[in-house]
C-alpha positions as CSV (number, residue, x, y, z in Angstrom):
1,X,-8.5,-75.4,41.3
2,X,-11.6,-73.7,41.3
3,X,-14.2,-74.6,44.3
4,X,-16.7,-76.0,42.2
5,X,-14.3,-78.7,40.7
6,X,-13.8,-80.1,44.3
7,X,-17.9,-80.7,44.5
8,X,-18.6,-84.3,45.1
9,X,-22.1,-82.6,43.1
10,X,-24.0,-79.8,42.6
11,X,-27.7,-80.0,42.5
12,X,-29.9,-82.6,43.8
13,X,-28.8,-85.6,45.5
14,X,-32.0,-88.0,46.2
15,X,-31.6,-89.9,49.9
16,X,-32.6,-93.1,48.8
17,X,-35.0,-95.3,50.9
18,X,-33.9,-99.4,51.5
19,X,-36.6,-101.5,50.0
20,X,-36.9,-104.8,52.0
21,X,-38.8,-107.8,51.0
22,X,-39.4,-110.5,54.1
23,X,-36.7,-108.9,56.3
24,X,-34.0,-108.8,53.3
25,X,-33.0,-106.2,51.2
26,X,-34.9,-106.0,47.8
27,X,-31.9,-105.4,45.3
28,X,-34.4,-105.7,42.6
29,X,-36.6,-103.0,43.6
30,X,-33.6,-100.6,44.6
31,X,-32.0,-101.2,41.6
32,X,-35.3,-99.7,39.8
33,X,-35.7,-97.2,42.4
34,X,-32.4,-95.9,41.2
35,X,-33.2,-96.0,37.3
36,X,-36.1,-93.9,38.3
37,X,-34.2,-91.5,39.9
38,X,-31.6,-91.1,37.5
39,X,-34.2,-90.7,34.7
40,X,-35.7,-88.0,36.6
41,X,-32.3,-86.2,36.8
42,X,-31.2,-86.9,40.0
43,X,-27.7,-85.1,40.4
44,X,-26.6,-87.6,42.8
45,X,-27.9,-90.5,45.0
46,X,-27.1,-91.2,48.8
47,X,-27.5,-94.7,49.6
48,X,-27.7,-96.3,53.2
49,X,-28.2,-93.1,54.8
50,X,-30.9,-92.1,57.3
51,X,-33.6,-92.3,54.5
52,X,-32.3,-95.7,53.9
53,X,-32.9,-97.0,57.4
54,X,-28.8,-97.0,58.0
55,X,-29.1,-97.7,61.7
56,X,-30.8,-101.3,61.2
57,X,-28.5,-102.7,58.5
58,X,-25.3,-104.7,58.9
59,X,-22.1,-103.2,57.9
60,X,-22.3,-105.9,55.3
61,X,-25.2,-104.7,54.0
62,X,-24.5,-101.0,54.2
63,X,-21.5,-101.7,52.1
64,X,-23.5,-104.3,49.5
65,X,-26.3,-101.7,49.2
66,X,-23.0,-99.3,48.0
67,X,-21.9,-101.9,45.8
68,X,-25.0,-102.4,43.8
69,X,-25.6,-98.7,43.3
70,X,-22.1,-98.2,41.8
71,X,-22.6,-101.1,39.9
72,X,-26.4,-99.7,38.7
73,X,-25.3,-96.1,38.1
74,X,-22.4,-96.9,36.2
75,X,-20.9,-94.0,36.7
76,X,-24.1,-91.9,35.6
77,X,-24.1,-90.2,38.9
78,X,-21.9,-89.8,41.5
79,X,-23.0,-92.4,44.4
80,X,-22.4,-91.5,48.2
81,X,-22.4,-94.4,50.8
82,X,-23.6,-93.6,54.6
83,X,-21.2,-94.6,56.9
84,X,-21.6,-92.8,60.3
85,X,-21.3,-94.2,63.7
86,X,-21.1,-92.8,67.1
87,X,-18.1,-95.1,67.9
88,X,-15.1,-93.5,65.8
89,X,-13.2,-96.6,65.2
90,X,-16.4,-97.8,63.8
91,X,-17.0,-95.3,61.8
92,X,-13.7,-95.6,60.5
93,X,-14.1,-99.2,59.5
94,X,-17.2,-98.6,57.7
95,X,-15.5,-95.8,56.0
96,X,-12.8,-98.2,54.9
97,X,-15.3,-100.7,53.7
98,X,-17.4,-98.3,51.5
99,X,-14.9,-96.5,50.0
100,X,-13.9,-99.9,48.7
101,X,-17.2,-100.5,46.9
102,X,-16.4,-97.7,44.3
103,X,-18.4,-95.2,45.8
104,X,-17.5,-91.5,44.9
105,X,-17.8,-90.3,48.4
106,X,-19.2,-90.6,52.0
107,X,-21.7,-89.1,54.3
108,X,-20.8,-89.3,57.9
109,X,-23.6,-88.2,60.8
110,X,-22.3,-86.6,64.0
111,X,-21.6,-88.9,67.1
112,X,-25.1,-89.5,68.4
113,X,-25.9,-90.2,72.0
114,X,-22.6,-90.0,73.1
115,X,-22.4,-86.7,71.6
116,X,-18.4,-84.9,72.2
117,X,-17.3,-81.6,72.7
118,X,-16.2,-79.1,70.0
119,X,-12.7,-80.6,69.9
120,X,-14.0,-84.4,70.2
121,X,-16.0,-83.5,67.2
122,X,-13.1,-82.3,65.4
123,X,-11.0,-85.5,66.3
124,X,-14.1,-87.6,65.5
125,X,-14.4,-86.4,61.9
126,X,-10.5,-85.9,60.9
127,X,-10.0,-89.6,62.2
128,X,-12.6,-90.4,59.8
129,X,-11.4,-88.9,56.9
130,X,-8.3,-89.8,57.2
131,X,-9.2,-93.4,57.6
132,X,-11.6,-92.9,54.0
133,X,-10.0,-93.5,50.6
134,X,-13.2,-91.3,49.4
135,X,-13.9,-87.6,50.2
136,X,-16.8,-87.2,53.0
137,X,-19.3,-85.0,53.6
138,X,-20.3,-84.4,57.4
139,X,-23.8,-84.7,58.2
140,X,-25.4,-82.2,61.1
141,X,-29.0,-83.4,62.2
142,X,-29.2,-82.4,66.0
143,X,-32.9,-83.4,66.3
144,X,-31.8,-87.3,65.6
145,X,-28.3,-87.1,67.3
146,X,-28.7,-84.8,70.2
147,X,-25.6,-83.1,68.9
148,X,-24.8,-80.2,66.6
149,X,-22.0,-79.1,64.6
150,X,-20.9,-75.6,65.2
151,X,-20.1,-73.1,62.5
152,X,-16.6,-72.7,64.3
153,X,-16.1,-76.6,64.0
154,X,-17.0,-76.7,60.6
155,X,-14.5,-73.8,59.8
156,X,-11.9,-76.2,61.4
157,X,-12.9,-79.2,59.5
158,X,-13.1,-77.4,56.2
159,X,-9.2,-77.2,56.3
160,X,-9.2,-81.3,55.9
161,X,-8.7,-82.0,52.2
162,X,-10.5,-84.9,52.5
163,X,-13.7,-83.2,54.1
164,X,-16.0,-81.8,51.0
165,X,-19.0,-80.8,52.4
166,X,-21.8,-80.8,55.0
167,X,-25.3,-82.0,54.7
168,X,-27.2,-79.3,57.0
169,X,-30.5,-80.5,58.5
170,X,-30.7,-79.0,61.5
171,X,-33.9,-77.0,60.2
172,X,-32.2,-73.7,61.6
173,X,-31.6,-71.3,58.9
174,X,-29.7,-68.7,61.0
175,X,-27.0,-71.3,61.9
176,X,-26.9,-72.6,58.4
177,X,-26.1,-69.0,56.9
178,X,-23.2,-68.8,59.8
179,X,-22.0,-71.9,58.2
180,X,-21.6,-70.6,54.8
181,X,-20.6,-67.3,56.0
182,X,-17.6,-68.7,58.0
183,X,-16.9,-71.9,55.8
184,X,-17.5,-70.1,52.2
185,X,-16.2,-72.2,49.2
186,X,-14.2,-74.4,51.3
187,X,-17.2,-76.3,53.1
188,X,-20.1,-76.8,50.5
189,X,-23.1,-76.7,52.2
190,X,-26.2,-78.8,51.0
191,X,-29.5,-78.4,52.4
192,X,-30.6,-81.1,54.4
193,X,-34.5,-80.3,54.7
194,X,-36.2,-80.1,51.6
195,X,-38.6,-77.5,52.6
196,X,-35.3,-75.1,52.9
197,X,-33.9,-75.7,49.5
198,X,-34.5,-72.4,47.9
199,X,-33.8,-70.7,50.9
200,X,-30.3,-72.4,51.5
201,X,-29.5,-72.0,47.8
202,X,-30.6,-68.6,48.0
203,X,-27.5,-68.3,50.5
204,X,-25.1,-70.0,48.9
205,X,-25.6,-73.6,49.3
206,X,-24.8,-76.2,46.6
207,X,-27.8,-78.4,46.5
208,X,-30.0,-80.4,48.5
209,X,-29.5,-84.4,50.0
210,X,-33.2,-85.0,49.4
211,X,-35.8,-87.2,50.8
212,X,-38.8,-86.5,48.6
213,X,-36.8,-86.7,45.8
214,X,-37.5,-90.6,46.1
215,X,-40.9,-89.8,44.5
216,X,-40.3,-86.7,42.6
217,X,-36.8,-86.5,41.4
218,X,-37.3,-84.2,38.4
219,X,-38.8,-81.4,40.1
220,X,-36.0,-81.6,42.8
221,X,-33.3,-81.2,40.2
222,X,-35.3,-78.8,38.1
223,X,-36.0,-76.7,41.4
224,X,-31.9,-76.4,42.1
225,X,-31.0,-75.9,37.9
226,X,-33.5,-73.2,37.6
227,X,-32.0,-71.3,40.4
228,X,-28.1,-71.9,39.3
229,X,-29.2,-70.8,35.7
230,X,-30.9,-67.7,37.3
231,X,-34.7,-68.1,36.9
232,X,-35.6,-67.9,40.6
233,X,-39.2,-67.3,39.8
234,X,-39.1,-71.0,38.4
235,X,-37.0,-72.3,41.4
236,X,-39.6,-70.4,43.8
237,X,-42.6,-72.3,41.8
238,X,-40.8,-75.5,42.1
239,X,-39.9,-75.2,45.7
240,X,-44.0,-74.0,46.6
241,X,-45.5,-76.5,44.3
242,X,-43.8,-79.6,46.4
243,X,-44.2,-78.2,49.5
244,X,-47.3,-80.6,50.5
245,X,-45.2,-83.2,49.6
246,X,-42.3,-81.9,51.2
247,X,-44.8,-82.0,54.8
248,X,-45.8,-85.0,54.0
249,X,-42.7,-86.9,53.9
250,X,-41.9,-85.6,57.3
251,X,-45.6,-86.3,58.9
252,X,-44.0,-88.6,60.9
253,X,-40.7,-89.8,61.4
254,X,-38.8,-90.5,57.9
255,X,-38.5,-92.6,56.3
256,X,-41.9,-93.9,57.0
257,X,-43.8,-91.6,55.1
258,X,-41.5,-91.7,51.8
259,X,-41.3,-95.5,52.0
260,X,-45.2,-95.7,52.3
261,X,-45.7,-93.2,49.3
262,X,-43.1,-95.4,47.3
263,X,-44.9,-98.2,48.2
264,X,-48.3,-96.7,46.8
265,X,-46.5,-95.8,43.4
266,X,-45.2,-99.4,42.9
267,X,-41.7,-98.7,43.6
268,X,-41.3,-100.8,46.7
269,X,-43.2,-103.0,49.3
270,X,-44.6,-101.2,52.1
271,X,-41.6,-102.9,54.8
272,X,-39.9,-101.4,57.5
273,X,-37.3,-102.5,59.9
274,X,-38.4,-102.2,63.8
275,X,-38.5,-100.1,65.2
276,X,-40.0,-98.2,62.4
277,X,-43.3,-99.7,61.3
278,X,-46.7,-98.5,59.3
279,X,-48.5,-95.6,59.3
280,X,-52.0,-95.2,60.8
281,X,-54.9,-96.1,58.3
282,X,-56.1,-92.3,58.3
283,X,-52.6,-91.4,57.8
284,X,-52.1,-93.4,54.8
285,X,-55.1,-92.3,53.2
286,X,-54.3,-88.9,53.4
287,X,-51.1,-89.6,51.6
288,X,-52.9,-91.5,49.0
289,X,-55.2,-88.8,48.3
290,X,-52.2,-86.1,48.4
291,X,-50.3,-88.6,45.8
292,X,-53.6,-88.6,43.5
293,X,-53.8,-85.2,43.7
294,X,-50.0,-84.5,42.4
295,X,-51.1,-87.1,39.6
296,X,-48.4,-89.6,41.0
297,X,-51.0,-92.3,41.4
298,X,-54.1,-93.1,39.4
């Protein structure tokens, strides 16, 4: 089988926000956001991940979001559900639950807080992969979890038949390059940092799992596909053209800025679950001006 045949997706997947209304999931806004992203050309959708405030969702809410996404997409694009935990058995429980929603794959973060040794990391992800009915993408984001996957651990995990990729969000281009060098096609790598999308594509990444895709899905899709088609100049224009939005989406902890921008664009309410909270008025004014400058709001 060609390596590209086993990819869950190639290109740009949007890491969707989770809209809330009076403390509950706003499924109407969520469905509209899915349709907006599909019309914008998103190659896949990631549900109930970091950007979806997964840490404040119950397992039932995570599964419900995945079920909703599967139903709304109707097979038009792959749906990847968040199923990570620092407790291996709980992660396996989530993996089983979310596999049964009909999603196409799972995104599983490294075991935060308690961390684990390299061997513990291997055992953690192997156990989840065995519990899941769907293929999984590893998720490396040490700024949030306090631990990082090494290229050597990634190489070991790449041999598991149900581990199909890694979202690399360390921001360390050298680490990502070593992962690609050591694992190659055995473990496709997706950028987890919008501002490193093109550099990682140039090293062999299969795409990006994008935060800013919530508001500019077509630009993120065109960036990836321009690169894949050999038009590196167009890809560079897209990367540089979106850089201000990418930076703004990380102005404070994700997903506060991107959800705020989505609210300004009428895609959801500006509502978070604590400990996340609204931005300061000055910060919001800066975002509002930026969106106007990009023609995303009036």
